[in-house]
C-alpha positions as CSV (number, residue, x, y, z in Angstrom):
1,M,16.1,-11.8,18.6
2,L,14.8,-13.6,15.5
3,H,13.6,-11.4,12.5
4,I,11.2,-13.5,10.2
5,H,11.1,-12.0,6.5
6,N,9.1,-12.9,3.5
7,G,11.8,-14.2,1.3
8,D,15.5,-13.7,0.4
9,S,15.1,-10.1,-0.9
10,A,13.7,-8.6,2.4
11,A,16.0,-11.0,4.6
12,G,19.0,-9.8,2.7
13,I,18.3,-6.3,3.1
14,A,17.8,-6.4,6.9
15,K,21.1,-8.4,7.2
16,R,22.9,-5.5,5.6
17,S,21.2,-3.2,8.4
18,N,22.1,-2.5,11.9
19,L,18.9,-4.4,13.2
20,P,20.0,-6.8,16.0
21,G,19.4,-10.6,16.0
22,E,19.2,-13.2,13.7
23,H,17.1,-13.3,10.3
24,L,15.1,-16.1,8.7
25,A,13.8,-15.9,4.9
26,W,10.8,-17.5,4.8
27,R,10.8,-19.3,1.4
28,E,7.7,-20.5,0.5
29,A,4.5,-19.5,-2.0
30,L,1.6,-20.5,-0.2
31,I,-0.5,-18.5,-2.8
32,C,0.3,-21.5,-5.3
33,G,-0.2,-25.0,-5.1
34,P,-2.2,-27.5,-2.7
35,A,-2.4,-26.2,1.0
36,P,-5.1,-28.3,2.5
37,S,-5.6,-28.2,6.4
38,G,-5.4,-31.4,8.6
39,L,-2.3,-33.0,7.3
40,P,0.5,-34.1,9.5
41,E,3.6,-31.9,9.3
42,I,5.8,-34.6,7.4
43,E,3.0,-35.0,4.8
44,W,2.3,-31.4,4.6
45,R,6.1,-30.8,4.0
46,Q,6.1,-33.8,1.3
47,M,3.2,-32.2,-0.5
48,R,4.6,-28.5,-0.6
49,A,8.1,-29.9,-1.7
50,H,6.5,-31.7,-4.5
51,H,4.5,-29.0,-5.9
52,L,7.5,-26.6,-5.4
53,A,9.7,-28.7,-7.5
54,E,7.2,-29.5,-10.2
55,A,6.3,-25.7,-10.3
56,Y,9.8,-24.5,-10.4
57,D,11.8,-27.1,-12.0
58,L,13.7,-28.1,-8.6
59,S,14.8,-31.4,-7.1
60,A,11.7,-32.7,-4.8
61,E,14.6,-33.8,-2.3
62,D,16.1,-30.2,-2.4
63,C,12.7,-28.8,-1.7
64,E,11.8,-31.0,1.1
65,K,15.3,-30.5,2.5
66,S,15.0,-26.6,2.4
67,L,11.4,-26.7,4.1
68,R,12.5,-29.2,6.7
69,D,15.5,-26.8,7.4
70,Q,13.2,-23.9,7.5
71,D,10.9,-25.6,10.0
72,E,13.8,-26.5,12.3
73,A,14.9,-23.1,12.2
74,L,11.4,-21.8,13.1
75,A,11.1,-24.2,15.9
76,K,13.9,-22.7,17.8
77,F,12.0,-19.4,18.3
78,V,12.0,-20.3,22.2
79,D,15.9,-19.7,22.3
80,H,14.9,-16.0,21.4
81,E,13.3,-13.4,23.8
82,E,11.5,-12.0,20.9
83,V,10.2,-12.8,17.2
84,V,9.7,-10.0,14.9
85,L,7.3,-11.0,11.8
86,W,7.9,-8.5,8.8
87,F,5.0,-8.8,6.5
88,E,2.9,-6.7,3.8
89,H,-0.5,-6.1,2.9
90,D,-0.4,-8.2,-0.4
91,L,-2.2,-11.9,-0.3
92,F,1.3,-13.6,-1.1
93,C,2.5,-12.0,2.3
94,Q,-0.8,-12.3,3.7
95,L,-1.1,-15.9,3.4
96,H,2.5,-16.5,5.1
97,L,1.4,-14.3,8.0
98,L,-1.8,-16.5,8.5
99,Y,0.3,-19.5,8.3
100,L,2.9,-18.4,10.6
101,L,0.5,-16.8,13.5
102,N,-1.5,-19.8,13.2
103,W,1.6,-22.1,13.6
104,F,2.5,-19.8,16.7
105,S,-0.9,-20.3,18.3
106,Q,-0.4,-24.3,18.7
107,R,3.1,-23.7,20.5
108,T,3.4,-22.5,24.0
109,V,5.4,-19.3,23.4
110,G,6.6,-19.1,27.1
111,S,8.5,-16.0,27.6
112,T,8.9,-15.2,23.9
113,K,7.6,-11.9,22.6
114,L,5.8,-12.2,19.3
115,S,5.9,-9.0,17.6
116,L,4.4,-7.9,14.0
117,I,5.6,-5.1,11.7
118,C,2.8,-5.1,8.7
119,I,2.6,-2.4,6.2
120,N,0.8,-1.2,2.7
121,E,3.1,2.4,2.3
122,F,6.2,3.8,3.1
123,P,6.8,7.7,3.2
124,G,8.4,9.2,0.3
125,I,7.5,5.9,-1.7
126,S,4.4,6.7,-4.2
127,D,3.9,3.1,-5.3
128,F,5.0,1.1,-2.8
129,H,5.0,-2.8,-3.3
130,G,6.8,-4.5,-0.7
131,L,9.8,-4.4,2.0
132,G,12.4,-5.6,-0.5
133,E,12.6,-2.5,-2.2
134,L,13.6,-0.3,0.8
135,T,16.9,0.6,1.5
136,S,18.4,-1.3,4.6
137,E,18.1,2.2,6.4
138,Q,14.5,2.7,5.4
139,L,13.9,-1.1,6.6
140,A,15.4,-0.7,10.0
141,S,13.4,2.5,10.4
142,L,10.3,0.5,10.6
143,F,11.8,-1.4,13.5
144,P,10.5,0.8,16.4
145,Q,6.9,0.7,14.9
146,R,6.7,-3.1,15.8
147,H,4.0,-4.0,18.1
148,E,3.1,-7.2,20.3
149,V,0.9,-9.4,18.4
150,T,-2.6,-9.2,20.2
151,A,-5.1,-11.7,21.0
152,A,-7.4,-10.2,18.4
153,E,-4.9,-10.7,15.5
154,M,-4.0,-14.0,16.7
155,E,-7.7,-15.0,16.5
156,V,-8.5,-13.5,13.2
157,A,-5.2,-15.3,11.8
158,I,-6.4,-18.7,13.3
159,K,-10.0,-18.0,11.4
160,G,-8.0,-17.1,8.3
161,W,-5.8,-19.6,7.8
162,A,-8.6,-22.3,8.5
163,A,-10.7,-20.8,5.7
164,Y,-7.8,-20.5,3.2
165,S,-7.2,-24.1,4.0
166,S,-10.6,-25.5,3.8
167,A,-12.0,-27.4,1.1
168,D,-15.2,-25.1,1.0
169,P,-14.0,-21.6,-0.2
170,G,-17.5,-20.4,1.0
171,N,-15.6,-20.1,4.6
172,I,-13.5,-17.4,3.0
173,A,-16.3,-15.4,2.1
174,H,-18.2,-15.9,5.3
175,L,-14.8,-14.8,7.1
176,I,-14.4,-11.7,5.3
177,A,-18.1,-10.9,5.8
178,G,-17.5,-10.6,9.7
179,D,-15.0,-8.3,11.5
180,I,-11.6,-9.1,10.5
181,A,-10.3,-5.3,11.3
182,A,-7.3,-6.6,13.3
183,L,-5.7,-7.6,10.4
184,P,-6.6,-4.7,7.9
185,F,-5.4,-5.8,4.7
186,L,-6.6,-9.3,5.0
187,R,-10.3,-8.8,3.8
188,A,-9.1,-7.3,0.3
189,A,-6.3,-9.7,0.0
190,L,-8.7,-12.7,0.4
191,Q,-11.2,-10.8,-1.8
192,K,-8.5,-10.8,-4.8
193,H,-8.1,-14.7,-3.8
194,L,-11.7,-15.6,-4.4
195,A,-11.7,-14.0,-7.7
196,R,-8.8,-16.4,-8.8
197,F,-11.5,-19.1,-9.0
198,P,-12.9,-19.7,-12.7
199,W,-15.0,-17.2,-13.8
200,T,-18.5,-17.7,-15.0
201,L,-17.6,-15.7,-18.3
202,N,-14.7,-18.0,-19.6
203,G,-13.4,-20.3,-17.0
204,L,-10.3,-18.2,-16.2
205,G,-9.5,-16.6,-12.7
206,L,-8.8,-12.9,-12.4
207,I,-5.2,-13.2,-12.6
208,E,-5.0,-15.4,-16.1
209,N,-7.9,-13.0,-17.6
210,V,-5.8,-9.7,-16.8
211,A,-2.7,-11.4,-18.2
212,L,-4.3,-12.3,-21.4
213,A,-5.7,-8.9,-22.0
214,L,-2.2,-7.4,-21.3
215,I,-0.9,-9.8,-23.9
216,A,-3.6,-8.8,-26.3
217,K,-2.5,-5.2,-25.7
218,G,0.8,-6.0,-26.8
219,A,2.7,-7.3,-23.7
220,A,4.3,-10.2,-25.5
221,Q,7.6,-10.5,-24.0
222,F,7.2,-11.7,-20.1
223,D,9.2,-8.9,-18.6
224,S,6.5,-6.3,-19.8
225,L,3.9,-8.6,-19.0
226,F,5.2,-9.0,-15.2
227,Q,5.9,-5.3,-14.8
228,K,2.2,-4.2,-16.1
229,F,0.6,-6.9,-14.0
230,S,2.2,-6.0,-11.0
231,K,1.5,-2.3,-11.5
232,G,-2.3,-3.2,-12.0
233,E,-2.9,-6.0,-9.6
234,P,-0.4,-5.2,-6.7
235,T,-2.7,-7.0,-4.2
236,Y,-1.6,-10.1,-5.4
237,G,2.2,-9.6,-4.7
238,L,3.2,-12.1,-7.4
239,G,6.7,-13.2,-8.3
240,D,7.5,-13.7,-11.7
241,A,8.0,-17.3,-11.3
242,Q,4.6,-17.5,-9.6
243,L,2.9,-15.5,-12.4
244,L,4.8,-17.5,-15.4
245,F,3.9,-20.9,-13.3
246,M,0.0,-19.9,-13.4
247,L,0.4,-19.0,-17.3
248,R,2.0,-22.2,-18.3
249,Q,-1.0,-24.1,-17.0
250,L,-2.7,-22.2,-20.1
251,A,-0.3,-23.6,-22.6
252,S,-1.1,-27.2,-22.0
253,G,-4.1,-29.3,-22.4
254,P,-6.2,-30.4,-25.5
255,E,-7.1,-26.5,-26.4
256,P,-4.2,-24.1,-25.1
257,V,-4.9,-20.7,-25.1
258,L,-1.2,-19.7,-25.0
259,T,1.9,-20.3,-26.6
260,I,5.1,-19.8,-24.9
261,S,8.6,-19.6,-26.1
262,K,12.1,-17.9,-25.3
263,G,13.0,-15.2,-27.1
264,A,15.8,-12.4,-27.0
265,S,15.8,-9.3,-24.7
266,Q,17.3,-5.8,-25.4
267,T,17.0,-5.0,-21.6
268,A,19.1,-6.9,-18.6
269,T,16.9,-8.5,-16.1
270,A,17.7,-10.4,-13.1
271,N,16.1,-13.4,-14.1
272,P,16.3,-13.3,-18.3
273,E,15.7,-17.3,-18.4
274,I,12.2,-16.3,-17.2
275,R,11.9,-12.8,-18.2
276,N,12.6,-13.2,-21.9
277,T,10.0,-15.7,-22.3
278,R,7.6,-14.6,-24.9
279,L,3.8,-15.3,-25.0
280,A,1.0,-15.2,-27.5
281,L,-2.7,-15.9,-27.7
282,T,-3.8,-18.7,-29.8
283,P,-6.9,-18.4,-31.8
284,K,-8.9,-20.4,-29.3
285,G,-7.3,-18.0,-26.4
286,E,-8.9,-15.0,-28.2
287,S,-12.1,-16.8,-28.1
288,V,-11.8,-17.7,-24.5
289,R,-10.5,-14.1,-23.6
290,R,-13.6,-12.7,-25.3
291,G,-15.9,-15.3,-23.5
292,N,-16.9,-17.1,-26.4
293,N,-15.7,-20.2,-25.2
294,D,-15.0,-21.7,-21.6
295,F,-11.1,-22.7,-20.6
296,V,-12.4,-25.4,-18.3
297,A,-15.0,-27.0,-20.8
298,L,-12.0,-27.2,-23.3
299,N,-9.5,-28.4,-21.1
300,G,-10.8,-29.5,-18.0
301,I,-9.2,-28.3,-14.6
302,E,-6.6,-29.6,-12.4
303,S,-5.6,-26.9,-9.7
304,W,-5.4,-25.9,-6.1
305,L,-6.5,-22.7,-4.5
306,G,-5.5,-23.1,-0.9
307,G,-7.5,-25.9,0.7
308,V,-9.7,-26.3,-2.5
309,H,-9.1,-28.8,-5.1
310,L,-10.5,-28.2,-8.4
311,S,-10.4,-31.1,-10.6
312,G,-12.3,-32.7,-13.3
313,S,-14.3,-31.7,-16.5
314,E,-16.0,-28.8,-14.7
315,A,-15.2,-26.6,-11.8
316,A,-17.2,-27.1,-8.4
317,W,-16.8,-23.4,-7.7
318,R,-17.2,-20.7,-10.1
319,W,-16.6,-16.7,-9.5
320,D,-19.5,-14.5,-10.7
321,E,-17.7,-11.6,-11.8
322,A,-20.9,-9.4,-12.3
323,R,-22.0,-10.1,-8.9
324,G,-18.7,-10.3,-7.1
325,E,-19.6,-13.2,-5.3
326,L,-18.6,-17.2,-5.5
327,R,-20.9,-19.9,-6.6
328,A,-20.7,-23.4,-6.0
329,K,-22.0,-25.6,-9.0
330,R,-25.4,-26.9,-8.5
């Protein structure tokens, strides 16, 4: 039996449990960076490795090797009687679930059973964020609840990945307007994804706008900012490294809206190098936050949201926050 977990935290907990089989930690962050459709496997891996190396200050060679090892481990699923996918409700997790189900749809699974555990709550935990916060006993208690992936789930996942990796985000809007109930957490997750596109208000997406508002209210140390953001926007499921990567884009360019510097912390953290970072709005940042200036007009844009490449002096797509809909630039 092969268990596939979203990241090392959940995989580590599972390894300490009494669950039978092998455990594969899925190490990716498809919520960030390029994810266009149609690339051959090698080109896809090189593209993702380049992004991960640049985003997290890692070696591109090491990133590519890690992704290659991961792909090779996944390809050995045929050696197992059952593969169990362990995922959550947030966008970070849902995108990996779409990717993996789409990947399996293109292979002959033979006699291997493909099962799924996907939750958004756990008994006794009032503010559930993810499988990584469970104990090994709590995690193992979910195992009997697994079910074989249905044809309906697979169909929605294939359409979902095609929409996310498309160069036209209108495909996502079309998808979530239809029946995708087979994957019950997908609609809310993809709606949050669309709100990441530059707003008509100020050229920043929802994640950046929420972060700037929190900083303006006093969350100047990243540790505090990350905790408040995670509590207020749990549907994204961002890790600290992903949020900081996004904020760093706001601290560069001709008219940065943030300053980022290292600071001392009175609290022990798992990653003080990241968590002790301090942030402050620039005067232009305060103006952008209030909607008096447009970030894209000031700095241009160079960003990927799934399969959509936003580049140049204007954003080809804008999120109309008042109407709750995505608009193409005319």
